[in-house]
Structure formats: C-alpha cells, structure tokens
Wavefront OBJ file of the C-alpha trace (Angstrom):
o trace
v 13.079 -52.514 -25.479
v 14.274 -50.971 -22.174
v 16.857 -49.074 -23.941
v 14.036 -47.254 -25.984
v 12.241 -46.364 -22.874
v 15.573 -44.947 -21.486
v 15.780 -42.511 -24.067
v 15.611 -38.986 -22.847
v 13.017 -37.947 -25.761
v 10.794 -40.916 -24.827
v 10.619 -39.907 -21.269
v 9.909 -36.394 -22.165
v 6.999 -37.364 -24.439
v 5.765 -39.701 -21.621
v 6.097 -37.206 -19.089
v 4.217 -34.614 -21.180
v 1.305 -37.109 -21.757
v 1.046 -38.041 -18.084
v 1.636 -34.671 -16.436
v 0.465 -32.260 -19.081
v -2.029 -33.771 -21.504
v -4.293 -35.648 -19.114
v -4.444 -33.022 -16.552
v -5.529 -30.498 -19.294
v -8.401 -32.817 -20.357
v -9.461 -33.205 -16.832
v -9.113 -29.517 -16.261
v -11.318 -28.947 -19.221
v -14.307 -30.933 -17.170
v -13.903 -28.508 -14.377
v -13.202 -25.217 -16.401
v -17.089 -24.711 -16.996
v -17.671 -24.411 -13.229
v -14.694 -22.420 -12.929
v -15.864 -19.915 -15.474
v -19.311 -19.947 -13.747
v -17.853 -18.900 -10.482
v -15.514 -16.303 -12.166
v -18.522 -14.888 -14.288
v -20.698 -14.880 -10.819
v -18.051 -12.525 -9.307
v -17.922 -10.276 -12.471
v -21.733 -10.134 -12.434
v -21.641 -9.212 -8.927
v -19.180 -6.315 -9.417
v -20.918 -5.225 -12.591
v -24.408 -5.295 -11.034
v -23.188 -3.319 -7.831
v -21.484 -0.651 -10.359
v -24.729 -0.618 -12.211
v -26.817 -0.034 -9.208
v -24.453 2.617 -7.951
v -24.828 4.335 -11.315
v -28.542 4.164 -11.522
v -28.941 5.444 -7.999
v -26.486 8.250 -8.602
v -28.260 9.353 -11.801
v -31.874 8.457 -11.413
v -31.925 8.484 -7.684
v -30.593 11.885 -7.164
v -32.986 13.390 -10.007
v -36.120 11.808 -8.311
v -34.770 13.298 -5.058
v -34.597 16.485 -6.869
v -38.318 16.000 -7.635
v -38.961 15.748 -3.804
v -36.821 18.879 -3.079
v -38.669 20.789 -6.015
v -42.211 19.547 -4.360
v -41.109 20.761 -0.737
v -40.006 24.112 -2.141
v -43.475 24.663 -3.516
v -45.192 23.428 -0.398
v -43.004 25.880 1.696
v -43.412 28.765 -0.522
v -45.220 31.738 1.214
v -47.489 32.203 -1.846
v -48.695 28.749 -1.591
v -49.526 28.995 1.915
v -51.235 32.205 1.419
v -53.506 30.731 -1.306
v -54.334 27.670 0.894
v -55.426 29.757 3.828
v -57.655 31.912 1.669
v -60.493 29.325 1.412
v -62.788 28.606 -1.294
v -65.188 31.683 -0.938
v -63.003 33.677 -3.543
v -64.377 34.725 -6.917
v -63.355 33.639 -10.309
v -61.173 36.798 -10.468
v -59.380 35.731 -7.485
v -58.926 32.434 -8.500
v -57.486 33.512 -11.776
v -54.970 35.523 -9.860
v -54.030 32.713 -7.544
v -53.418 30.413 -10.654
v -51.038 32.997 -12.122
v -49.249 33.216 -8.898
v -48.876 29.551 -8.526
v -47.825 29.412 -12.190
v -45.054 31.697 -11.353
v -44.283 29.596 -8.324
v -44.207 26.343 -10.440
v -41.848 27.818 -12.846
v -39.354 29.056 -10.292
v -39.371 25.741 -8.478
v -38.740 23.946 -11.932
v -35.655 26.018 -12.750
v -34.028 25.158 -9.280
v -33.576 21.422 -10.123
v -32.037 19.464 -12.739
v -35.296 17.705 -13.656
v -37.219 19.473 -16.652
v -40.843 19.303 -17.900
v -42.447 18.701 -14.478
v -46.127 18.807 -14.042
v -47.933 20.126 -10.726
v -51.441 19.465 -9.618
v -52.244 21.449 -6.296
v -55.632 20.164 -4.772
v -56.622 22.369 -1.821
v -58.653 20.733 1.170
v -61.734 22.800 0.036
v -61.748 21.305 -3.464
v -59.755 23.920 -5.463
v -57.412 22.551 -8.294
v -54.465 24.254 -9.544
v -51.696 23.191 -11.936
v -49.425 24.091 -14.746
v -50.965 21.928 -17.736
v -53.893 22.811 -19.606
v -56.421 19.889 -18.878
v -56.879 20.007 -15.161
v -59.236 17.547 -13.502
v -62.388 18.886 -11.991
v -63.524 19.248 -8.476
v -63.902 16.092 -6.269
v -60.109 15.220 -6.298
v -60.256 15.376 -2.504
v -62.289 12.091 -2.274
v -59.749 10.336 -4.632
v -57.593 7.466 -3.427
v -54.359 9.022 -4.025
v -55.490 12.207 -2.159
v -56.348 10.043 0.713
v -53.219 8.234 0.745
v -51.073 11.235 0.701
v -52.970 12.581 3.611
v -52.406 9.277 5.497
v -48.715 9.349 5.143
v -48.214 12.984 5.799
v -45.600 14.574 5.738
v -43.840 12.035 3.731
v -44.197 11.862 -0.080
v -46.058 8.920 -1.505
v -45.096 7.475 -4.901
v -48.134 6.702 -6.966
v -48.461 3.611 -9.568
v -47.994 4.352 -13.280
v -50.860 6.496 -14.739
v -51.867 7.026 -18.261
v -50.619 10.287 -19.801
v -52.983 13.008 -18.864
v -51.257 15.728 -21.293
v -53.330 16.137 -24.282
v -50.333 17.743 -26.283
v -47.663 14.906 -25.283
v -46.211 13.556 -28.532
v -45.167 10.275 -26.693
v -48.120 9.526 -24.584
v -45.537 8.060 -22.201
v -47.017 6.978 -18.880
v -46.714 9.574 -15.756
v -44.406 8.765 -12.785
v -46.100 10.815 -10.017
v -45.622 11.608 -6.349
v -48.139 13.062 -3.844
v -47.330 14.876 -0.836
v -49.696 16.413 1.819
v -49.196 20.118 2.790
v -48.705 20.987 6.503
v -52.057 20.906 8.493
v -53.569 18.870 5.510
v -54.700 22.058 3.865
v -53.897 20.515 0.607
v -51.917 17.769 -1.565
v -49.266 18.580 -4.210
v -48.818 15.942 -6.940
v -45.589 16.297 -8.974
v -45.639 14.204 -12.196
v -42.993 13.681 -14.908
v -43.332 11.338 -18.294
v -41.790 7.798 -18.025
v -39.873 8.785 -21.176
v -37.768 11.369 -19.199
v -36.490 8.552 -16.801
v -35.921 6.261 -19.791
v -33.460 8.994 -21.121
v -31.642 9.229 -17.705
v -31.163 5.550 -18.102
v -29.916 5.443 -21.464
v -27.025 7.499 -20.155
v -25.831 4.629 -18.295
v -25.387 2.445 -21.530
v -26.083 -1.061 -20.215
v -28.666 -3.691 -21.061
v -30.431 -4.050 -17.730
v -34.203 -3.535 -17.414
v -34.981 -1.203 -14.496
v -38.244 -1.460 -12.519
v -39.149 0.808 -9.407
v -41.928 -0.131 -7.128
v -43.448 1.844 -4.339
v -43.902 0.523 -0.702
v -47.236 -1.257 -1.674
v -45.459 -3.209 -4.318
v -46.894 -1.261 -7.107
v -44.882 -0.302 -10.277
v -44.111 3.285 -10.341
v -41.544 3.002 -13.089
v -40.443 0.475 -15.705
v -41.379 -1.444 -18.695
v -42.669 -4.773 -17.881
v -44.750 -5.412 -20.926
v -42.207 -7.922 -22.437
v -41.494 -9.927 -19.226
v -42.806 -13.349 -18.876
v -45.865 -13.680 -16.817
v -44.336 -16.196 -14.571
v -41.402 -13.743 -13.680
v -44.022 -11.050 -12.968
v -45.955 -13.176 -10.540
v -42.730 -14.160 -9.053
v -41.670 -10.543 -8.543
v -45.006 -9.606 -6.928
v -45.039 -12.769 -4.521
v -41.445 -12.015 -3.452
v -41.737 -8.293 -3.115
v -41.952 -8.411 0.611
v -39.001 -10.691 1.192
v -36.535 -8.382 -0.613
v -38.048 -4.916 0.202
v -34.889 -4.243 2.744
v -31.848 -1.915 2.551
v -30.020 -5.298 1.598
v -28.967 -6.204 -2.023
v -30.699 -9.308 -3.009
v -29.393 -11.201 -6.234
v -30.954 -14.281 -7.573
v -32.009 -16.128 -10.799
v -35.703 -16.365 -11.779
v -37.288 -17.696 -15.038
v -34.148 -17.162 -17.012
v -33.223 -13.673 -15.675
v -30.684 -12.427 -13.203
v -32.608 -10.351 -10.749
v -30.999 -7.677 -8.378
v -33.054 -5.831 -5.970
v -32.781 -3.183 -3.181
v -35.227 -1.481 -1.074
v -34.929 2.158 0.208
v -37.715 2.435 2.880
v -36.818 6.100 3.525
v -37.388 7.139 0.083
v -40.444 4.702 -0.436
v -38.723 2.926 -3.315
v -37.604 -0.687 -4.234
v -35.494 -0.757 -7.223
v -35.244 -3.977 -9.347
v -32.795 -4.625 -12.153
v -33.030 -7.739 -14.507
v -30.790 -9.231 -17.266
v -31.701 -12.009 -19.737
v -29.329 -14.968 -18.756
v -28.724 -15.908 -22.309
v -27.412 -12.621 -23.051
v -25.370 -12.641 -19.727
v -23.784 -15.953 -20.408
v -23.187 -15.589 -24.409
v -19.733 -14.431 -24.271
v -18.399 -17.021 -21.754
v -19.915 -19.871 -23.807
v -18.244 -18.807 -26.908
v -15.080 -18.287 -25.020
v -15.296 -21.862 -23.676
v -16.057 -23.359 -27.066
v -13.014 -21.326 -28.556
v -10.623 -22.187 -25.787
v -11.387 -25.999 -25.896
v -10.936 -25.946 -29.769
v -7.705 -23.968 -29.278
v -6.394 -26.236 -26.527
v -6.989 -29.524 -28.693
v -5.208 -28.070 -31.691
v -2.296 -26.739 -29.544
v -1.873 -30.043 -27.747
v -1.650 -32.064 -31.010
v 0.971 -29.687 -32.425
v 2.864 -29.549 -29.271
v 2.994 -33.393 -29.183
v 4.485 -33.504 -32.865
v 7.071 -30.725 -31.972
v 8.007 -32.542 -28.613
v 9.968 -35.283 -30.518
v 11.981 -32.536 -32.496
v 12.583 -30.359 -29.580
v 14.020 -33.121 -27.345
v 16.792 -34.037 -29.857
v 17.960 -30.428 -29.693
v 17.952 -30.497 -25.935
v 20.060 -33.466 -25.261
v 23.120 -31.926 -27.131
v 23.557 -28.911 -24.988
v 22.873 -30.972 -21.826
v 25.923 -33.033 -22.562
v 28.161 -29.934 -22.934
v 26.830 -28.612 -19.789
v 27.601 -32.073 -18.086
v 31.141 -31.907 -19.289
v 31.595 -28.307 -17.981
v 30.106 -29.084 -14.590
v 32.842 -32.076 -14.418
v 35.518 -29.874 -15.024
v 34.333 -27.192 -12.541
v 34.236 -30.242 -10.009
v 37.797 -30.757 -10.604
v 38.728 -27.159 -9.880
v 38.880 -25.530 -13.329
v 37.138 -22.293 -12.789
v 37.665 -21.296 -16.359
v 35.348 -23.960 -17.785
v 32.404 -22.570 -19.601
v 29.497 -23.763 -21.826
v 29.420 -22.458 -25.275
v 25.739 -21.008 -26.088
v 24.675 -21.598 -29.567
v 20.787 -21.375 -29.048
v 18.135 -19.338 -27.260
v 16.145 -22.065 -25.642
v 15.661 -22.708 -22.172
v 18.954 -24.953 -21.894
v 20.856 -21.881 -23.346
v 19.525 -20.084 -20.290
v 20.638 -22.809 -17.844
v 24.009 -22.507 -19.413
v 24.156 -18.887 -19.261
v 23.355 -19.018 -15.615
v 25.791 -21.584 -15.021
v 28.676 -19.585 -16.644
v 27.704 -16.581 -14.664
v 27.537 -18.840 -11.487
v 31.160 -20.393 -12.172
v 32.355 -16.688 -12.533
v 30.857 -15.520 -9.465
v 32.269 -18.539 -7.506
v 35.736 -17.803 -8.960
v 35.361 -14.008 -8.037
v 34.191 -14.969 -4.547
v 37.535 -17.316 -4.174
v 39.405 -14.320 -5.376
v 37.837 -12.026 -2.591
v 38.325 -14.590 0.062
v 42.153 -14.722 -0.793
v 42.235 -10.838 -1.029
v 40.501 -10.766 2.404
v 43.049 -13.150 3.714
v 45.864 -11.191 2.501
v 44.301 -7.862 4.097
v 43.861 -9.790 7.384
v 47.635 -10.906 7.289
v 48.656 -7.399 6.353
v 46.685 -5.847 9.215
v 47.836 -8.174 11.763
v 51.461 -7.692 10.565
v 50.863 -3.793 10.940
v 49.562 -4.568 14.504
v 52.568 -6.447 15.410
v 54.748 -3.550 14.357
v 52.848 -1.205 16.571
v 53.084 -3.450 19.707
v 55.127 -2.335 22.525
v 56.279 -4.538 25.260
v 53.295 -4.107 27.556
v 54.865 -5.413 30.832
v 57.546 -2.728 30.670
v 54.999 -0.064 30.099
v 52.586 -1.038 32.609
v 55.319 -1.645 35.406
v 56.895 1.823 34.624
v 53.431 3.527 34.732
v 52.557 1.868 37.957
v 55.988 3.067 39.434
v 55.055 6.746 38.161
v 51.617 6.793 39.472
v 52.863 5.414 42.993
v 55.539 8.259 42.870
v 53.000 10.843 42.164
v 50.590 9.693 44.842
v 53.430 9.824 47.647
v 54.223 13.322 46.351
v 50.624 14.126 46.725
v 49.929 14.887 43.172
v 46.696 13.104 42.861
v 45.512 14.663 39.602
v 48.749 13.459 37.869
v 48.007 10.127 39.394
v 44.485 9.984 37.869
v 45.926 10.792 34.748
v 48.379 7.990 34.696
v 45.926 5.645 35.597
v 43.600 6.531 32.815
v 46.689 6.306 30.346
v 47.455 2.940 31.797
v 43.941 1.716 31.138
v 44.046 2.935 27.601
v 47.451 1.271 26.938
v 46.194 -1.890 28.597
v 43.330 -2.025 26.338
v 45.310 -1.080 23.096
v 47.997 -3.778 23.488
v 45.422 -6.533 24.748
v 44.803 -9.008 21.933
v 42.424 -11.380 23.815
v 39.257 -10.208 22.459
v 38.051 -8.698 19.166
v 34.716 -7.612 20.358
v 33.653 -6.051 23.805
v 30.634 -4.542 25.185
v 29.308 -1.114 24.361
v 29.909 -0.392 28.122
v 33.466 -1.154 28.074
v 34.001 0.704 24.795
v 32.442 3.767 26.495
v 34.491 3.247 29.641
v 37.613 3.371 27.253
v 36.357 6.448 25.835
v 35.926 8.169 29.104
v 39.416 7.210 30.130
v 40.659 8.889 26.931
v 38.747 12.116 27.536
v 40.361 12.400 31.040
v 43.637 12.893 29.231
v 41.912 15.350 27.156
v 40.326 17.232 29.792
v 43.851 17.825 31.186
v 45.039 19.278 27.926
v 41.908 21.259 26.906
v 40.212 21.774 30.047
v 36.636 23.286 29.597
v 37.182 23.836 25.995
v 35.880 20.131 25.291
v 32.886 18.116 26.699
v 31.635 14.642 26.148
v 27.843 13.543 27.044
v 26.857 10.018 26.602
v 23.176 9.016 25.833
v 22.961 5.227 25.748
v 20.021 3.340 27.138
v 20.858 0.721 29.736
v 19.366 -2.129 27.682
v 22.029 -1.596 25.147
v 25.028 -1.357 27.426
v 25.718 -5.211 26.828
v 25.521 -4.829 23.115
v 28.821 -6.416 21.675
v 30.963 -4.478 19.054
v 34.284 -4.291 17.691
v 36.958 -2.767 19.824
v 38.115 0.868 19.051
v 34.970 1.994 17.255
v 34.000 4.938 19.297
v 37.530 6.068 20.429
v 39.022 6.951 17.156
v 35.764 8.960 16.034
v 35.889 10.932 19.330
v 39.784 11.425 18.669
v 39.165 12.458 15.307
v 36.646 14.993 16.293
v 39.002 16.775 18.769
v 42.095 16.660 16.319
v 40.028 17.958 13.126
v 37.242 19.709 14.892
v 38.415 21.524 17.953
v 42.199 21.517 18.112
v 42.679 24.454 15.770
v 39.096 26.009 16.180
v 38.567 28.327 19.142
v 34.950 27.071 20.150
v 33.691 25.131 23.021
v 33.689 21.554 21.595
v 30.748 19.246 22.454
v 30.819 15.699 21.576
v 27.592 13.389 21.970
v 27.550 9.588 21.769
v 24.224 8.134 21.350
v 22.893 4.395 20.458
v 19.597 3.122 19.551
v 18.571 -0.379 18.273
v 16.066 -0.940 15.137
v 15.278 -3.794 13.102
v 17.864 -6.148 14.605
v 20.666 -3.473 14.190
v 22.624 -1.422 16.704
v 22.886 2.243 15.495
v 25.510 4.423 16.958
v 26.130 8.051 16.606
v 29.074 10.380 17.283
v 28.117 14.143 16.750
v 30.193 17.114 17.249
v 30.018 20.803 16.765
v 33.576 21.176 15.233
v 34.555 22.959 12.017
v 33.526 19.865 9.833
v 34.999 18.925 6.710
v 34.448 18.412 2.894
v 34.756 15.468 0.487
v 38.332 15.946 -0.107
v 39.080 16.048 3.480
v 36.995 12.786 4.239
v 39.014 11.067 1.455
v 42.391 12.153 3.225
v 40.986 10.740 6.460
v 40.208 7.307 4.717
v 43.485 7.150 3.002
v 45.484 4.220 3.849
v 48.777 5.947 4.636
v 48.360 9.789 5.358
v 51.282 11.916 4.187
v 53.065 14.405 6.271
v 52.791 15.577 9.649
v 48.922 15.183 9.839
v 46.888 14.685 12.995
v 46.682 11.094 12.150
v 50.146 10.439 13.286
v 49.376 11.895 16.639
v 46.360 9.482 17.365
v 47.033 7.721 20.663
v 45.517 4.420 19.316
v 47.062 4.808 15.857
v 43.825 3.580 14.467
v 42.326 5.761 11.515
v 38.900 5.841 10.078
v 39.780 3.712 7.305
v 40.865 1.162 9.715
v 37.624 1.251 11.674
v 35.521 0.820 8.386
v 37.553 -1.968 7.096
v 37.276 -3.984 10.416
v 33.539 -3.547 10.742
v 32.869 -4.811 7.096
v 35.587 -7.415 7.625
v 33.483 -8.947 10.569
v 29.990 -8.245 9.526
v 29.808 -7.626 5.672
v 29.524 -4.686 3.379
v 26.018 -3.798 4.523
v 27.485 -2.541 7.738
v 29.874 0.419 8.622
v 30.117 4.102 8.813
v 28.405 6.885 7.060
v 29.434 10.701 7.508
v 27.353 13.933 7.430
v 29.258 16.932 7.711
v 28.631 20.669 6.957
v 32.008 22.740 7.166
v 32.258 25.347 10.044
v 28.925 23.885 11.618
v 29.005 20.180 12.784
v 29.792 16.551 11.763
v 27.587 13.468 12.445
v 28.951 9.991 12.105
v 26.370 7.001 11.877
v 27.693 3.485 12.486
v 25.532 0.478 11.820
v 26.183 -2.818 13.475
v 24.327 -6.152 13.919
v 22.696 -6.129 17.291
v 24.278 -8.966 19.314
v 23.733 -8.840 23.036
v 26.520 -10.617 25.301
v 27.041 -11.034 29.063
v 28.939 -8.595 31.241
v 32.494 -10.005 31.528
v 35.927 -8.210 32.199
v 37.560 -7.713 28.927
v 41.154 -9.042 29.988
v 41.945 -12.482 30.938
v 45.243 -11.187 32.658
v 45.664 -7.586 33.357
v 49.317 -6.434 33.358
v 48.619 -3.141 34.827
v 47.602 -2.731 38.499
v 46.954 1.017 38.580
l 1 2 3 4 5 6 7 8 9 10 11 12 13 14 15 16 17 18 19 20 21 22 23 24 25 26 27 28 29 30 31 32 33 34 35 36 37 38 39 40 41 42 43 44 45 46 47 48 49 50 51 52 53 54 55 56 57 58 59 60 61 62 63 64 65 66 67 68 69 70 71 72 73 74 75 76 77 78 79 80 81 82 83 84 85 86 87 88 89 90 91 92 93 94 95 96 97 98 99 100 101 102 103 104 105 106 107 108 109 110 111 112 113 114 115 116 117 118 119 120 121 122 123 124 125 126 127 128 129 130 131 132 133 134 135 136 137 138 139 140 141 142 143 144 145 146 147 148 149 150 151 152 153 154 155 156 157 158 159 160 161 162 163 164 165 166 167 168 169 170 171 172 173 174 175 176 177 178 179 180 181 182 183 184 185 186 187 188 189 190 191 192 193 194 195 196 197 198 199 200 201 202 203 204 205 206 207 208 209 210 211 212 213 214 215 216 217 218 219 220 221 222 223 224 225 226 227 228 229 230 231 232 233 234 235 236 237 238 239 240 241 242 243 244 245 246 247 248 249 250 251 252 253 254 255 256 257 258 259 260 261 262 263 264 265 266 267 268 269 270 271 272 273 274 275 276 277 278 279 280 281 282 283 284 285 286 287 288 289 290 291 292 293 294 295 296 297 298 299 300 301 302 303 304 305 306 307 308 309 310 311 312 313 314 315 316 317 318 319 320 321 322 323 324 325 326 327 328 329 330 331 332 333 334 335 336 337 338 339 340 341 342 343 344 345 346 347 348 349 350 351 352 353 354 355 356 357 358 359 360 361 362 363 364 365 366 367 368 369 370 371 372 373 374 375 376 377 378 379 380 381 382 383 384 385 386 387 388 389 390 391 392 393 394 395 396 397 398 399 400 401 402 403 404 405 406 407 408 409 410 411 412 413 414 415 416 417 418 419 420 421 422 423 424 425 426 427 428 429 430 431 432 433 434 435 436 437 438 439 440 441 442 443 444 445 446 447 448 449 450 451 452 453 454 455 456 457 458 459 460 461 462 463 464 465 466 467 468 469 470 471 472 473 474 475 476 477 478 479 480 481 482 483 484 485 486 487 488 489 490 491 492 493 494 495 496 497 498 499 500 501 502 503 504 505 506 507 508 509 510 511 512 513 514 515 516 517 518 519 520 521 522 523 524 525 526 527 528 529 530 531 532 533 534 535 536 537 538 539 540 541 542 543 544 545 546 547 548 549 550 551 552 553 554 555 556 557 558 559 560 561 562 563 564 565 566 567 568 569 570 571 572 573 574 575 576 577 578 579 580 581 582 583 584 585 586 587 588 589 590 591 592 593 594
C-alpha cells in the first residue's frame, strides 16, 4: 500500500487535487464578488467617459445656446427697439419685427445649434419672435418672466413645456432658457425642441437615460415617462443632496444612477442605466466560465495519469546526466525527444553544463594569461637597488655641481623607476597615480618645453579612489608619442574624473593629431612590429596591457573607450568601479633615497 502512494503519478494526481482542484472550487465561490468589483471599476470608467462625452457634446451646444442669446441681447438693434417704448405705430412695430427677424437669423447662423426659436418680451408688453403663433400681451406678468428678472443677468432654464409650434411634425416638448436684458428692459426666451437634444445624444451611442434638471429640481430635458414612480420620487427627494460639482454614483430601484451638478450653468445632469442590462454580460460569463472550468478539470484529471508516465522516463535520464556531471564529466548531455516541460528542463540543463564547461575553459585561459603577463614582467625587471643607488649618486653629483634642474629630473626619473619596479601593490589611489603622471611630465617638459602642457581636474573627494597602477601614465605617454611628437602644435593634455552610479569615470583628453581605426588596432596589438613609438615607452605598458588588466581585475563591463578625430583631438574614457581607500604610502620599503 505504501509503495502505491510512493509512485510519482499518484503523488502528482494527489497534489493536483489538493493544490489545484480544491482551491479552484473555493475560488469559484469568491469569483462572483471579484467580478462584481471588477465590473464596478469598469462601470465607473464607462460612466465617467460617457459623462465626459455628454458634456462635450450636449453641454457645449447648450452653451452655444447661451452665447447666441447673449449675442441677440447685446445687439445694438435690440437695444434700440427696447428703448423706443410702446408708443409706436403698427407700421413701426412691423419694421421692428423685420429687424429682429434678421437679428435672430444672424445669431442662429453663428452657433452649432439649428432651429432655435426666440421670443423677446419687452418691459412694456410688446412681443417679438421668429415663429408664427406668438403669445399675446400680458407675458410680463407670467412666472417665467418674473423668474428671469429675479436672476438677472444669469440665464434661467425653464421646465419642459408643450410644443408651441403649430407646424412641428414631432410635437416634441420644448427646452427653453430665459434671460433678462440689461436694465430689465425685457426678457429673451430661447427654445429648441427636445428631439434635437435626442439627436445629439444618439451620436454617443450608449444605452444611458439622460435627465437634466434646473436649479429648482425641475426637469428641463429627458424622457422619464417609462421610469418607475419609486425612482422618480427618489430622484426628487435626493435632488438637493447631489446637486453639487462632485460626481455621485449609487443604485436606486434597479438602476445605476450617476449625477453631477453644474451650478454655474444652472444644470444638474442625471444618467441612469438598468442594472439588468448592466450585469447581463457578466452573469452569462460567470455561467460559461463555471461550466468550462468543470469540464476542463474533469478532462485534466483523466489526462494527468497519462502525462505522469511520460514525465518519469525523461526525469530518470536527467538524474543520470546530473550524476555524470557531478563526477566531472562536462560532456554529459540529456537526449531531448519530446517538447514538454521536462524537455525544456533538459534543454536548459544541457545549456547550463556547456556554459559551466566554457567558464572553466575561460578560467584556465585567464590563468594562462596571468602567468604570461607575470613572465613578461619578470623579463622586464631590472635590479632596482643598482638603479636607485646609481641615480642617487648622479643626483648628488649634480647638486654639488649646482645643476639643480638636472637633479630634479633625476629625482623624477627615480620616482618613476621606483613605482615601475615595485610589485607590492596592484591598486593605488588616484592621487598616487596623478603624482606618478606629474613626475613623468617633468621629464617631458625638459624635452618639449612649452610645446606640451598638462592640466588635472579631479575633485578632492575622488583623490582616494582606488585604481590599478599604470592606467593614466600610458595614456598620457601615448598622447605625446602619437599626438604631439611629430605634430607641430602646442600639445594640451587634460585629465578629468567624475563619479556616477557607483562607477569612477576617468577622461584623458588631448588636442593631438588623432588617429583612425587602423591605427587604434595597431596600438592594441599584442606585439607591435618595427621601430614604433611603443618601443620607446618608459613604462613598457601598451594600451592593450591597460585594457586587459582592467578587465582581468573587474570584468568585461569595465575598460577603455576611444573617440578620436584625425587632425583634431582624442578622448579616452576609462570606466572603473568606485572603490574608496585610505591614504597610505604606496611602497612598503623604498629603495630610492632621492
């Protein structure tokens, strides 16, 4: 019995039931809530977008209506007619009517709203308009006239009214706005048919029901005939609480309700969507997903037993290959005969074994290079005690002879040889490397005079950064040999340093003759041929040596990069890790006493 349960296939099936099947069924219980939250977020985004579209389309055009109304009110012809008074003749009244007709037509052509109907009522009771059946006198005593005068100079949106156009084919209710004229000399009522706003909203192509209320909570646009009475009462009772600039979202009587007030425009917009329509797709998706999950689970359980038997065979081969690798056989590989997950493991295993084998090969090659470099350095060594004692004797002889300039040159040469022959430290501070470069330049000043100059721009905080020996001096020497020696210009060399993202970046810049790609390859050659300037370098260290030492110490992501323009300049950029050290003397025992 225990042997059966130790089988890999049984373990896989058991693990699947415990860790996959049961959690899936538990997850299904929470799925509805999860989808509800997701839907809520989507509805929020959808409603905000719909709201924005509605305001951009309908809101902007209703504001056009306000601008058209203001245009008529501010028209000089309108003011002149209002100032004339009621003592005019019928002939004058007809002239005024013609004048206002032209004014109404001109104003209507300036906006994006068509079929606007104007009614101008003067303070003395005269009525003008661009529609045939004008109301009679006595409009100054009407509620809408008094309300417009009360809120002057702001426009007042009136509740929906019956269509007053005899020739209208739709008989759609009228959406109207009334605005008092300056000095309360009259009121202009501007109206459009509700069907025109319906046409605007149809361009948005959504299933929302849109209602617009005025500041008194009266419906100025919308079709609320089919809404439940309970929802209508709820909207009326809650109107004051959501009549603000904030967006409100809530559920009422099976509808999703979204509202926002715009007090400056005198509107509050309410949008409604039937929740049954809103949740229809998600409920269908829930049922489909549940059915699909149950079928998938049953099929997967049946297939699991078959799959596990195919898994065990390549796993045994993989175990055998791992054992060979553990014994040091880097040629061991797993034969890949399938395209399943185990084959991917075997593929990556083979790749890993090859990479480890290559890494061991690289390590052996690096050790060989280190031995070769060390051997070459041994060949280049000279007995330091003999050189230093000889130089010390020459320096004192020069000093006694009062040849102080020669004594300084010998002292600098001694410092250079002292550092060149020392094997105590592989890394020194940037300050020490700069001192070495300055001693080297003293020798070059004696040779070239004012033809060459060196400037160093290194922040104090980077002076203690640790770098490999002989990084800057070979580059300065290379600039002189290849840039200035056979180039009749005043040579300028500049050393700069900066730190960035944990890296120390050094720059060596010169205004020499520069070089092309072929010359750069020669400079990086392992053994330059012929009597080239490389054979005359005081350190015997070429650019290739500097590059290899940097990458051997820190890795291939560090090293030197060249930018050169022939006849103009050369810039060398050296990237090293930023490692700060303490100021210590470089040499444990100095043989030179200069």
